[in-house]
C-alpha positions as CSV (number, residue, x, y, z in Angstrom):
1,M,-107.6,-140.2,32.6
2,N,-109.2,-140.5,29.1
3,E,-106.5,-140.4,26.4
4,I,-106.1,-137.0,24.8
5,V,-105.7,-137.0,21.1
6,A,-104.0,-134.4,18.8
7,L,-106.3,-133.2,16.0
8,I,-104.2,-131.3,13.4
9,L,-106.1,-129.3,10.7
10,A,-104.4,-129.6,7.3
11,A,-107.4,-129.1,5.0
12,G,-107.2,-125.4,4.3
13,R,-106.3,-124.0,0.9
14,G,-103.6,-121.5,2.0
15,T,-104.9,-118.7,-0.3
16,R,-102.8,-116.0,1.4
17,L,-99.7,-117.8,0.2
18,L,-100.6,-118.3,-3.4
19,P,-99.2,-119.1,-5.9
20,A,-96.9,-121.4,-4.0
21,T,-99.9,-123.2,-2.3
22,K,-101.5,-124.0,-5.7
23,S,-99.4,-127.2,-5.9
24,V,-97.8,-127.4,-2.4
25,P,-100.1,-127.8,0.6
26,K,-99.4,-124.9,3.0
27,E,-98.7,-127.3,5.8
28,M,-95.8,-128.7,3.7
29,L,-94.1,-125.3,3.1
30,P,-90.6,-125.6,4.6
31,L,-89.4,-123.7,7.6
32,V,-85.7,-124.1,7.4
33,D,-85.4,-127.8,6.7
34,R,-88.8,-129.3,7.7
35,P,-92.4,-128.4,6.9
36,L,-94.9,-126.6,9.1
37,I,-96.7,-129.7,10.0
38,H,-93.5,-131.3,11.4
39,Y,-93.3,-128.6,14.0
40,T,-96.9,-129.1,15.0
41,L,-96.6,-132.9,15.5
42,E,-93.3,-132.3,17.3
43,E,-95.1,-130.1,19.8
44,A,-97.8,-132.7,20.3
45,V,-95.2,-135.5,21.0
46,A,-93.2,-133.2,23.3
47,S,-96.4,-132.7,25.3
48,G,-97.0,-136.4,25.8
49,L,-99.6,-137.0,23.2
50,G,-99.4,-140.5,21.6
51,H,-102.1,-140.4,18.9
52,A,-102.6,-137.7,16.3
53,I,-105.4,-137.4,13.7
54,I,-104.6,-135.2,10.7
55,V,-107.6,-133.7,8.8
56,T,-106.8,-133.3,5.2
57,S,-108.7,-132.5,2.0
58,G,-108.3,-133.1,-1.8
59,G,-104.8,-132.3,-3.1
60,K,-103.1,-132.9,0.3
61,D,-101.4,-136.3,-0.5
62,A,-98.0,-134.7,0.2
63,V,-98.9,-134.6,3.9
64,H,-99.5,-138.3,3.9
65,H,-96.3,-139.0,1.9
66,Y,-94.1,-136.9,4.2
67,F,-94.8,-139.2,7.2
68,D,-94.6,-142.5,5.1
69,P,-91.2,-144.4,5.0
70,D,-89.1,-143.9,1.9
71,P,-86.7,-146.9,1.5
72,E,-85.1,-145.5,-1.6
73,L,-84.0,-142.3,0.0
74,E,-82.8,-144.2,3.1
75,R,-80.8,-146.5,0.8
76,I,-79.2,-143.6,-1.0
77,A,-78.2,-142.0,2.4
78,A,-76.8,-145.2,3.7
79,A,-74.8,-145.8,0.5
80,R,-73.2,-142.4,1.0
81,G,-72.3,-143.2,4.6
82,E,-74.4,-140.2,5.8
83,E,-76.5,-139.9,8.9
84,S,-79.9,-139.3,7.2
85,P,-82.0,-136.5,8.6
86,L,-85.0,-138.7,7.8
87,H,-84.7,-140.0,11.3
88,L,-86.3,-136.8,12.4
89,I,-89.5,-138.0,10.8
90,E,-89.1,-141.6,11.9
91,D,-88.7,-140.5,15.5
92,L,-92.0,-138.6,15.4
93,V,-93.9,-141.4,13.7
94,G,-92.4,-143.9,16.2
95,A,-93.6,-141.8,19.1
96,C,-97.1,-141.0,17.9
97,H,-99.6,-143.1,16.1
98,L,-100.9,-141.2,13.0
99,S,-104.3,-141.5,11.4
100,Y,-106.1,-139.4,8.8
101,V,-109.6,-138.2,8.0
102,R,-110.7,-136.1,5.1
103,Q,-112.9,-133.1,5.1
104,R,-114.9,-133.5,1.8
105,E,-115.8,-129.8,1.4
106,P,-114.4,-126.6,2.7
107,K,-117.3,-125.8,5.2
108,G,-115.3,-124.2,8.0
109,I,-113.1,-125.1,11.0
110,A,-116.0,-126.5,13.0
111,D,-117.0,-128.7,10.1
112,A,-113.4,-130.0,9.8
113,V,-113.5,-130.9,13.5
114,Q,-116.8,-132.6,13.1
115,S,-115.4,-134.7,10.2
116,A,-113.1,-136.3,12.8
117,Q,-115.8,-137.1,15.4
118,R,-115.9,-140.8,14.7
119,A,-112.1,-141.1,14.6
120,L,-111.8,-139.3,18.0
121,A,-114.2,-141.9,19.5
122,G,-115.2,-139.8,22.5
123,H,-111.7,-138.6,23.5
124,P,-110.9,-135.0,24.4
125,F,-108.5,-133.5,22.0
126,V,-106.0,-130.8,21.3
127,L,-106.9,-128.8,18.2
128,Y,-103.9,-127.5,16.2
129,F,-103.7,-124.9,13.5
130,P,-100.2,-125.5,11.9
131,D,-100.1,-121.9,10.7
132,D,-99.3,-120.9,14.3
133,V,-95.7,-121.9,15.3
134,I,-95.2,-121.3,19.0
135,V,-91.7,-121.3,20.5
136,S,-91.7,-121.8,24.3
137,R,-89.6,-123.4,27.1
138,V,-92.6,-125.5,28.1
139,P,-94.6,-126.6,25.0
140,V,-97.8,-124.5,24.8
141,T,-99.8,-127.7,24.5
142,R,-98.4,-128.9,27.8
143,Q,-99.3,-125.5,29.3
144,L,-102.9,-125.9,28.1
145,L,-103.1,-129.5,29.3
146,D,-102.0,-128.4,32.8
147,V,-104.9,-126.0,32.9
148,Y,-107.3,-128.7,31.6
149,E,-106.1,-131.2,34.2
150,R,-106.6,-128.6,36.9
151,Y,-110.0,-127.3,36.0
152,G,-111.5,-130.1,33.8
153,G,-112.9,-128.0,31.0
154,S,-112.0,-127.0,27.5
155,V,-109.0,-124.5,27.3
156,I,-108.3,-121.9,24.7
157,A,-104.9,-120.5,24.1
158,V,-104.9,-116.6,24.1
159,E,-102.3,-113.9,23.9
160,R,-102.6,-110.1,24.3
161,V,-102.9,-108.3,21.0
162,K,-102.7,-104.7,20.0
163,R,-106.1,-103.0,19.8
164,A,-105.3,-102.0,16.2
165,H,-105.1,-105.7,15.3
166,I,-108.0,-106.9,17.4
167,G,-110.3,-107.2,14.4
168,R,-108.1,-110.1,13.1
169,Y,-108.9,-112.4,16.0
170,G,-111.5,-114.1,17.9
171,V,-111.5,-112.4,21.3
172,V,-112.3,-113.8,24.8
173,D,-114.4,-112.1,27.5
174,G,-112.9,-113.7,30.6
175,E,-112.9,-113.5,34.4
176,P,-109.3,-113.8,35.7
177,L,-108.6,-116.8,37.9
178,G,-104.9,-116.2,38.4
179,Q,-101.7,-117.4,36.8
180,G,-102.8,-116.4,33.4
181,V,-106.0,-118.5,33.5
182,Y,-109.5,-117.0,32.7
183,L,-113.0,-118.4,33.0
184,V,-114.5,-117.6,29.7
185,K,-117.8,-115.7,29.8
186,G,-118.1,-115.1,26.0
187,L,-116.3,-115.1,22.7
188,V,-116.5,-112.6,19.9
189,E,-115.2,-113.2,16.4
190,K,-113.2,-110.4,14.9
191,P,-114.8,-107.4,16.7
192,R,-114.2,-103.8,16.1
193,P,-111.6,-102.5,18.5
194,E,-114.1,-100.4,20.3
195,D,-116.5,-103.4,20.7
196,A,-113.8,-105.9,21.9
197,P,-114.5,-107.2,25.4
198,S,-110.7,-107.6,26.1
199,D,-107.3,-107.7,24.3
200,L,-107.1,-111.5,24.7
201,G,-106.9,-112.8,21.1
202,I,-107.5,-116.5,20.4
203,V,-104.6,-118.4,18.7
204,G,-104.4,-121.8,17.1
205,R,-104.3,-124.2,20.1
206,Y,-107.3,-125.5,22.0
207,V,-107.9,-128.4,24.4
208,I,-111.5,-129.4,23.7
209,T,-113.9,-131.8,25.4
210,P,-116.2,-134.2,23.4
211,G,-119.1,-131.9,24.3
212,I,-118.1,-129.7,21.3
213,F,-119.8,-132.1,18.9
214,D,-123.3,-131.4,20.4
215,A,-122.3,-127.7,20.3
216,I,-121.4,-127.9,16.6
217,A,-124.7,-129.6,15.9
218,R,-126.4,-126.5,17.4
219,T,-124.2,-124.0,15.5
220,R,-125.5,-122.2,12.5
221,P,-123.3,-121.3,9.5
222,G,-121.5,-117.9,9.9
223,A,-119.4,-115.8,7.5
224,G,-119.1,-117.4,4.1
225,G,-121.7,-120.0,5.0
226,E,-119.0,-121.8,7.1
227,L,-119.3,-123.4,10.5
228,Q,-117.0,-121.4,12.8
229,I,-115.2,-123.0,15.8
230,T,-115.6,-119.7,17.8
231,D,-119.4,-120.0,17.4
232,A,-119.4,-123.6,18.4
233,L,-117.3,-122.8,21.6
234,Q,-119.8,-120.1,22.4
235,N,-122.6,-122.7,22.2
236,L,-120.4,-125.0,24.4
237,L,-120.4,-122.4,27.1
238,A,-124.1,-122.9,27.6
239,R,-123.4,-126.5,28.8
240,E,-120.0,-126.6,30.4
241,P,-117.2,-124.2,31.5
242,V,-114.5,-123.1,29.1
243,Y,-111.2,-121.6,30.2
244,A,-108.6,-119.5,28.5
245,C,-104.8,-119.7,29.1
246,A,-102.5,-116.8,28.4
247,F,-99.5,-119.0,27.5
248,E,-95.8,-118.3,27.9
249,G,-94.0,-118.2,24.6
250,V,-93.6,-116.5,21.3
251,R,-96.2,-117.2,18.5
252,Y,-95.3,-116.8,14.9
253,D,-98.0,-116.6,12.3
254,T,-96.9,-118.2,9.0
255,G,-100.2,-117.6,7.2
256,N,-99.0,-114.6,5.1
257,P,-95.7,-114.0,3.2
258,V,-94.1,-111.6,5.8
259,G,-95.1,-113.8,8.7
260,Y,-93.9,-116.9,7.0
261,L,-90.5,-115.3,6.3
262,R,-90.2,-113.9,9.8
263,T,-90.9,-117.3,11.3
264,A,-88.3,-119.0,9.1
265,V,-85.6,-116.5,10.0
266,A,-86.4,-116.6,13.7
267,L,-86.3,-120.4,13.8
268,A,-83.1,-120.5,11.8
269,L,-81.4,-117.9,14.1
270,G,-82.3,-120.1,17.0
271,R,-80.5,-123.1,15.6
272,P,-76.9,-123.5,16.7
273,D,-75.9,-125.4,13.5
274,I,-77.0,-122.6,11.1
275,G,-77.8,-119.5,13.3
276,P,-74.3,-118.0,13.4
277,E,-73.8,-118.3,9.7
278,L,-77.2,-116.9,8.9
279,R,-76.6,-113.9,11.2
280,V,-73.5,-113.0,9.2
281,A,-75.4,-113.4,5.9
282,L,-78.2,-111.2,7.1
283,K,-75.8,-108.4,8.1
284,E,-74.3,-108.6,4.6
285,I,-77.7,-108.4,3.0
286,L,-78.8,-105.5,5.2
287,G,-75.4,-103.8,4.7
288,S,-74.7,-103.4,8.4
């Protein structure tokens, strides 16, 4: 089977988390003791992907530095006789070849994908939005890849969303095939609740075939003059089937302050090393 590559988008400006993201890339904001992008690459590796391409932009050097070795920090930890948590990074980098491409201008998600076309070299890929952290027994990437391997087309991760929130999402019009899988008939970007074809909202994981690049070439700029990945996938539908997978797991949206804090607390509570102590601290803060 053609190798499947992880394509991680880290070129956005993170304006909903200003002023912190003025100097710190949003992908580098910490959730407990590691940045957002660490969780993304961890999911890719746990799903069996051995090559990841990270799309960055100007001011994102911290993303590169995070995955680079730091002999001085390693020397300090060794001198103290401590087991350095830096091995968490080294384990990821050792399991997955990393490369980088740069999106030169903020022209939309589909443009960011297009900037990686040469690096992808004709491989299908899993597209990741690090804003979405998904906790699941089976990594959500693996769930999507299982559908891809079964049906042979692009696969979009979806979850059921409240009608009141439907206008925040791209929405799938799909024909059920069983076991949470849908044949996509159409996609609508941020519809009004009364116009939405379903309550299946698109979230930040996609398995995409190389046919997307021809579809992007046929895509016109949308809102804000940007190339939207939803529009490109709609164009892809004219040439090949696309599927949706209602994954099993809990998605956390870190793209706004409340969501970011909620995610950090949920992840910390799930950790046996700090969860019990944090639970006590939260009761003290809440006065219960």
